[in-house]
PATIVEX-466702 format. One record per atom (N, C-alpha, C, O): atom name; x, y, z. Coordinates in steps of 0.2 Angstrom, whole numbers, plus 5000, padded with zeros to 4 digits. Layout:
REM PATIVEX-466702
@at: CA x: X y: Y z: Z
...
//
This chain:
REM PATIVEX-466702
@at: N x: 5502 y: 5417 z: 5600
@at: CA x: 5500 y: 5415 z: 5593
@at: C x: 5493 y: 5412 z: 5593
@at: O x: 5490 y: 5413 z: 5588
@at: N x: 5491 y: 5409 z: 5598
@at: CA x: 5484 y: 5406 z: 5598
@at: C x: 5479 y: 5411 z: 5598
@at: O x: 5473 y: 5411 z: 5595
@at: N x: 5480 y: 5417 z: 5601
@at: CA x: 5475 y: 5423 z: 5601
@at: C x: 5475 y: 5426 z: 5594
@at: O x: 5469 y: 5428 z: 5592
@at: N x: 5480 y: 5426 z: 5590
@at: CA x: 5480 y: 5428 z: 5584
@at: C x: 5476 y: 5424 z: 5579
@at: O x: 5472 y: 5426 z: 5575
@at: N x: 5477 y: 5417 z: 5580
@at: CA x: 5473 y: 5413 z: 5576
@at: C x: 5465 y: 5413 z: 5578
@at: O x: 5461 y: 5413 z: 5573
@at: N x: 5464 y: 5414 z: 5584
@at: CA x: 5457 y: 5414 z: 5586
@at: C x: 5454 y: 5421 z: 5583
@at: O x: 5448 y: 5421 z: 5581
@at: N x: 5458 y: 5426 z: 5584
@at: CA x: 5455 y: 5432 z: 5581
@at: C x: 5454 y: 5432 z: 5573
@at: O x: 5449 y: 5435 z: 5571
@at: N x: 5459 y: 5429 z: 5570
@at: CA x: 5458 y: 5428 z: 5563
@at: C x: 5452 y: 5424 z: 5561
@at: O x: 5448 y: 5426 z: 5556
@at: N x: 5451 y: 5419 z: 5565
@at: CA x: 5445 y: 5414 z: 5564
@at: C x: 5438 y: 5418 z: 5565
@at: O x: 5434 y: 5418 z: 5561
@at: N x: 5438 y: 5422 z: 5570
@at: CA x: 5432 y: 5426 z: 5572
@at: C x: 5431 y: 5431 z: 5567
@at: O x: 5425 y: 5433 z: 5565
@at: N x: 5436 y: 5435 z: 5565
@at: CA x: 5436 y: 5440 z: 5559
@at: C x: 5433 y: 5437 z: 5553
@at: O x: 5429 y: 5440 z: 5549
@at: N x: 5436 y: 5431 z: 5551
@at: CA x: 5433 y: 5428 z: 5545
@at: C x: 5426 y: 5426 z: 5546
@at: O x: 5422 y: 5427 z: 5541
@at: N x: 5423 y: 5424 z: 5551
@at: CA x: 5416 y: 5423 z: 5552
@at: C x: 5412 y: 5429 z: 5551
@at: O x: 5407 y: 5429 z: 5548
@at: N x: 5415 y: 5434 z: 5554
@at: CA x: 5411 y: 5441 z: 5553
@at: C x: 5411 y: 5443 z: 5545
@at: O x: 5406 y: 5445 z: 5543
@at: N x: 5417 y: 5442 z: 5542
@at: CA x: 5417 y: 5444 z: 5535
@at: C x: 5412 y: 5439 z: 5531
@at: O x: 5408 y: 5442 z: 5526
@at: N x: 5412 y: 5433 z: 5532
@at: CA x: 5408 y: 5428 z: 5529
@at: C x: 5400 y: 5430 z: 5530
@at: O x: 5396 y: 5430 z: 5526
@at: N x: 5399 y: 5431 z: 5536
@at: CA x: 5392 y: 5433 z: 5538
@at: C x: 5390 y: 5439 z: 5535
@at: O x: 5384 y: 5439 z: 5533
@at: N x: 5394 y: 5444 z: 5534
@at: CA x: 5392 y: 5450 z: 5531
@at: C x: 5391 y: 5449 z: 5523
@at: O x: 5387 y: 5452 z: 5520
@at: N x: 5395 y: 5445 z: 5521
@at: CA x: 5395 y: 5443 z: 5514
@at: C x: 5388 y: 5439 z: 5512
@at: O x: 5385 y: 5441 z: 5507
@at: N x: 5386 y: 5435 z: 5517
@at: CA x: 5380 y: 5431 z: 5516
@at: C x: 5374 y: 5436 z: 5517
@at: O x: 5369 y: 5436 z: 5513
@at: N x: 5375 y: 5441 z: 5522
@at: CA x: 5369 y: 5446 z: 5523
@at: C x: 5368 y: 5450 z: 5517
@at: O x: 5363 y: 5452 z: 5515
@at: N x: 5374 y: 5452 z: 5514
@at: CA x: 5374 y: 5456 z: 5508
@at: C x: 5369 y: 5453 z: 5502
@at: O x: 5365 y: 5457 z: 5499
@at: N x: 5370 y: 5447 z: 5501
@at: CA x: 5366 y: 5443 z: 5496
@at: C x: 5359 y: 5441 z: 5498
@at: O x: 5355 y: 5440 z: 5494
@at: N x: 5358 y: 5440 z: 5505
@at: CA x: 5352 y: 5437 z: 5507
@at: C x: 5347 y: 5443 z: 5509
@at: O x: 5341 y: 5442 z: 5508
@at: N x: 5349 y: 5448 z: 5512
@at: CA x: 5345 y: 5454 z: 5514
@at: C x: 5340 y: 5456 z: 5509
@at: O x: 5334 y: 5457 z: 5511
@at: N x: 5342 y: 5457 z: 5503
@at: CA x: 5337 y: 5460 z: 5498
@at: C x: 5331 y: 5456 z: 5497
@at: O x: 5326 y: 5458 z: 5495
@at: N x: 5332 y: 5449 z: 5498
@at: CA x: 5326 y: 5445 z: 5497
@at: C x: 5322 y: 5444 z: 5504
@at: O x: 5316 y: 5442 z: 5503
@at: N x: 5324 y: 5446 z: 5509
@at: CA x: 5321 y: 5446 z: 5515
@at: C x: 5318 y: 5452 z: 5518
@at: O x: 5313 y: 5452 z: 5522
@at: N x: 5320 y: 5458 z: 5516
@at: CA x: 5318 y: 5464 z: 5518
@at: C x: 5316 y: 5469 z: 5512
@at: O x: 5317 y: 5467 z: 5506
@at: N x: 5311 y: 5474 z: 5513
@at: CA x: 5309 y: 5478 z: 5508
@at: C x: 5316 y: 5482 z: 5505
@at: O x: 5321 y: 5483 z: 5509
@at: N x: 5315 y: 5485 z: 5499
@at: CA x: 5321 y: 5488 z: 5496
@at: C x: 5324 y: 5494 z: 5500
@at: O x: 5330 y: 5495 z: 5501
@at: N x: 5319 y: 5497 z: 5504
@at: CA x: 5321 y: 5503 z: 5507
@at: C x: 5325 y: 5501 z: 5514
@at: O x: 5328 y: 5506 z: 5517
@at: N x: 5324 y: 5495 z: 5516
@at: CA x: 5328 y: 5493 z: 5522
@at: C x: 5335 y: 5489 z: 5519
@at: O x: 5340 y: 5490 z: 5522
@at: N x: 5334 y: 5485 z: 5514
@at: CA x: 5340 y: 5482 z: 5511
@at: C x: 5345 y: 5486 z: 5508
@at: O x: 5351 y: 5485 z: 5509
@at: N x: 5343 y: 5491 z: 5505
@at: CA x: 5348 y: 5496 z: 5501
@at: C x: 5353 y: 5499 z: 5506
@at: O x: 5359 y: 5498 z: 5505
@at: N x: 5351 y: 5502 z: 5512
@at: CA x: 5356 y: 5505 z: 5516
@at: C x: 5360 y: 5500 z: 5520
@at: O x: 5366 y: 5501 z: 5521
@at: N x: 5357 y: 5494 z: 5521
@at: CA x: 5361 y: 5489 z: 5525
@at: C x: 5366 y: 5486 z: 5520
@at: O x: 5372 y: 5485 z: 5522
@at: N x: 5364 y: 5484 z: 5514
@at: CA x: 5369 y: 5482 z: 5509
@at: C x: 5375 y: 5487 z: 5507
@at: O x: 5380 y: 5485 z: 5506
@at: N x: 5373 y: 5494 z: 5507
@at: CA x: 5378 y: 5499 z: 5506
@at: C x: 5383 y: 5499 z: 5512
@at: O x: 5389 y: 5500 z: 5510
@at: N x: 5380 y: 5499 z: 5518
@at: CA x: 5385 y: 5499 z: 5523
@at: C x: 5389 y: 5493 z: 5523
@at: O x: 5395 y: 5493 z: 5525
@at: N x: 5387 y: 5487 z: 5522
@at: CA x: 5391 y: 5481 z: 5522
@at: C x: 5396 y: 5482 z: 5516
@at: O x: 5402 y: 5480 z: 5518
@at: N x: 5394 y: 5484 z: 5510
@at: CA x: 5399 y: 5485 z: 5505
@at: C x: 5405 y: 5490 z: 5507
@at: O x: 5410 y: 5489 z: 5506
@at: N x: 5403 y: 5496 z: 5510
@at: CA x: 5407 y: 5501 z: 5512
@at: C x: 5412 y: 5498 z: 5517
@at: O x: 5418 y: 5499 z: 5517
@at: N x: 5410 y: 5494 z: 5522
@at: CA x: 5414 y: 5492 z: 5528
@at: C x: 5419 y: 5487 z: 5525
@at: O x: 5424 y: 5486 z: 5528
@at: N x: 5416 y: 5483 z: 5520
@at: CA x: 5421 y: 5477 z: 5518
@at: C x: 5426 y: 5480 z: 5513
@at: O x: 5432 y: 5478 z: 5514
@at: N x: 5424 y: 5484 z: 5509
@at: CA x: 5429 y: 5487 z: 5504
@at: C x: 5431 y: 5494 z: 5504
@at: O x: 5436 y: 5496 z: 5500
@at: N x: 5429 y: 5497 z: 5509
@at: CA x: 5431 y: 5504 z: 5510
@at: C x: 5437 y: 5505 z: 5514
@at: O x: 5441 y: 5500 z: 5516
@at: N x: 5439 y: 5511 z: 5515
@at: CA x: 5445 y: 5513 z: 5519
@at: C x: 5444 y: 5513 z: 5526
@at: O x: 5449 y: 5514 z: 5530
@at: N x: 5438 y: 5512 z: 5529
@at: CA x: 5437 y: 5512 z: 5536
@at: C x: 5441 y: 5507 z: 5539
@at: O x: 5442 y: 5501 z: 5537
@at: N x: 5444 y: 5509 z: 5545
@at: CA x: 5449 y: 5504 z: 5548
@at: C x: 5444 y: 5500 z: 5553
@at: O x: 5441 y: 5503 z: 5558
@at: N x: 5445 y: 5493 z: 5553
@at: CA x: 5441 y: 5489 z: 5557
@at: C x: 5444 y: 5488 z: 5564
@at: O x: 5450 y: 5487 z: 5564
@at: N x: 5441 y: 5488 z: 5569
@at: CA x: 5444 y: 5487 z: 5576
@at: C x: 5447 y: 5480 z: 5576
@at: O x: 5452 y: 5480 z: 5580
@at: N x: 5444 y: 5475 z: 5573
@at: CA x: 5448 y: 5469 z: 5573
@at: C x: 5454 y: 5469 z: 5570
@at: O x: 5459 y: 5465 z: 5572
@at: N x: 5455 y: 5472 z: 5564
@at: CA x: 5461 y: 5473 z: 5561
@at: C x: 5466 y: 5476 z: 5565
@at: O x: 5472 y: 5475 z: 5565
@at: N x: 5464 y: 5482 z: 5568
@at: CA x: 5468 y: 5485 z: 5573
@at: C x: 5471 y: 5481 z: 5578
@at: O x: 5477 y: 5481 z: 5580
@at: N x: 5467 y: 5477 z: 5581
@at: CA x: 5468 y: 5472 z: 5586
@at: C x: 5473 y: 5467 z: 5584
@at: O x: 5478 y: 5465 z: 5587
@at: N x: 5472 y: 5464 z: 5578
@at: CA x: 5476 y: 5460 z: 5575
@at: C x: 5483 y: 5463 z: 5573
@at: O x: 5488 y: 5459 z: 5575
@at: N x: 5484 y: 5469 z: 5571
@at: CA x: 5490 y: 5472 z: 5570
@at: C x: 5494 y: 5473 z: 5576
@at: O x: 5500 y: 5472 z: 5577
@at: N x: 5490 y: 5474 z: 5582
@at: CA x: 5494 y: 5475 z: 5588
@at: C x: 5497 y: 5468 z: 5590
@at: O x: 5503 y: 5468 z: 5593
@at: N x: 5493 y: 5463 z: 5590
@at: CA x: 5495 y: 5456 z: 5591
@at: C x: 5501 y: 5454 z: 5587
@at: O x: 5506 y: 5451 z: 5589
@at: N x: 5501 y: 5456 z: 5580
@at: CA x: 5506 y: 5454 z: 5575
@at: C x: 5513 y: 5458 z: 5577
@at: O x: 5518 y: 5455 z: 5577
@at: N x: 5512 y: 5464 z: 5579
@at: CA x: 5518 y: 5468 z: 5582
@at: C x: 5521 y: 5465 z: 5588
@at: O x: 5527 y: 5464 z: 5588
@at: N x: 5517 y: 5463 z: 5592
@at: CA x: 5520 y: 5459 z: 5598
@at: C x: 5524 y: 5453 z: 5597
@at: O x: 5528 y: 5451 z: 5600
@at: N x: 5521 y: 5450 z: 5591
@at: CA x: 5524 y: 5443 z: 5589
@at: C x: 5530 y: 5444 z: 5584
@at: O x: 5533 y: 5439 z: 5582
@at: N x: 5531 y: 5451 z: 5582
@at: CA x: 5537 y: 5452 z: 5578
@at: C x: 5535 y: 5450 z: 5570
@at: O x: 5539 y: 5449 z: 5566
@at: N x: 5528 y: 5450 z: 5569
@at: CA x: 5526 y: 5449 z: 5562
@at: C x: 5524 y: 5456 z: 5559
@at: O x: 5523 y: 5461 z: 5562
@at: N x: 5524 y: 5455 z: 5552
@at: CA x: 5522 y: 5461 z: 5548
@at: C x: 5514 y: 5463 z: 5549
@at: O x: 5510 y: 5458 z: 5549
@at: N x: 5513 y: 5469 z: 5549
@at: CA x: 5506 y: 5471 z: 5550
@at: C x: 5502 y: 5470 z: 5543
@at: O x: 5505 y: 5470 z: 5538
@at: N x: 5496 y: 5470 z: 5543
@at: CA x: 5492 y: 5469 z: 5537
@at: C x: 5488 y: 5476 z: 5536
@at: O x: 5487 y: 5480 z: 5541
@at: N x: 5486 y: 5477 z: 5530
@at: CA x: 5482 y: 5484 z: 5529
@at: C x: 5475 y: 5482 z: 5529
@at: O x: 5471 y: 5487 z: 5531
@at: N x: 5473 y: 5477 z: 5527
@at: CA x: 5466 y: 5475 z: 5527
@at: C x: 5465 y: 5468 z: 5527
@at: O x: 5468 y: 5464 z: 5524
@at: N x: 5460 y: 5465 z: 5531
@at: CA x: 5458 y: 5458 z: 5532
@at: C x: 5457 y: 5455 z: 5525
@at: O x: 5460 y: 5450 z: 5523
@at: N x: 5452 y: 5458 z: 5521
@at: CA x: 5450 y: 5455 z: 5515
@at: C x: 5455 y: 5454 z: 5510
@at: O x: 5457 y: 5449 z: 5507
@at: N x: 5459 y: 5460 z: 5509
@at: CA x: 5465 y: 5460 z: 5505
@at: C x: 5470 y: 5455 z: 5507
@at: O x: 5473 y: 5451 z: 5503
@at: N x: 5472 y: 5454 z: 5513
@at: CA x: 5477 y: 5450 z: 5515
@at: C x: 5476 y: 5443 z: 5515
@at: O x: 5480 y: 5439 z: 5513
@at: N x: 5470 y: 5441 z: 5518
@at: CA x: 5468 y: 5434 z: 5518
@at: C x: 5464 y: 5431 z: 5513
@at: O x: 5465 y: 5425 z: 5511
@at: N x: 5460 y: 5435 z: 5509
@at: CA x: 5456 y: 5432 z: 5504
@at: C x: 5459 y: 5434 z: 5497
@at: O x: 5459 y: 5429 z: 5493
@at: N x: 5460 y: 5440 z: 5496
@at: CA x: 5462 y: 5442 z: 5489
@at: C x: 5469 y: 5439 z: 5487
@at: O x: 5470 y: 5436 z: 5482
@at: N x: 5474 y: 5439 z: 5492
@at: CA x: 5480 y: 5436 z: 5491
@at: C x: 5480 y: 5429 z: 5490
@at: O x: 5484 y: 5426 z: 5487
@at: N x: 5475 y: 5425 z: 5494
@at: CA x: 5475 y: 5418 z: 5494
@at: C x: 5472 y: 5416 z: 5487
@at: O x: 5474 y: 5411 z: 5484
@at: N x: 5467 y: 5420 z: 5484
@at: CA x: 5464 y: 5418 z: 5478
@at: C x: 5470 y: 5420 z: 5472
@at: O x: 5470 y: 5416 z: 5468
@at: N x: 5473 y: 5425 z: 5473
@at: CA x: 5479 y: 5426 z: 5468
@at: C x: 5484 y: 5421 z: 5468
@at: O x: 5487 y: 5419 z: 5463
@at: N x: 5486 y: 5418 z: 5474
@at: CA x: 5491 y: 5413 z: 5475
@at: C x: 5488 y: 5407 z: 5472
@at: O x: 5493 y: 5403 z: 5469
@at: N x: 5482 y: 5405 z: 5472
@at: CA x: 5479 y: 5399 z: 5469
@at: C x: 5480 y: 5399 z: 5462
@at: O x: 5481 y: 5394 z: 5458
@at: N x: 5478 y: 5405 z: 5459
@at: CA x: 5478 y: 5406 z: 5452
@at: C x: 5485 y: 5406 z: 5448
@at: O x: 5486 y: 5403 z: 5443
@at: N x: 5490 y: 5408 z: 5452
@at: CA x: 5497 y: 5408 z: 5449
@at: C x: 5501 y: 5401 z: 5450
@at: O x: 5506 y: 5401 z: 5448
//
């Protein structure tokens, strides 16, 4: 269980770091560098690409008898925001 919590915390740091980079990079780099970086960050965050950390988390969840998740952002961030609103 501790490994799952550590993995979720590390994954959250990566997601927050990518979110910050998405908004900060355009001010620090020329547009021709910032545009592909921001596009890649957006695609990796909201696209259908499977993240290796999510795959690892699902393996740990299976071993613990827990339900698998489809995506980190949807499971931990979107559902939390929806839960606060209702």
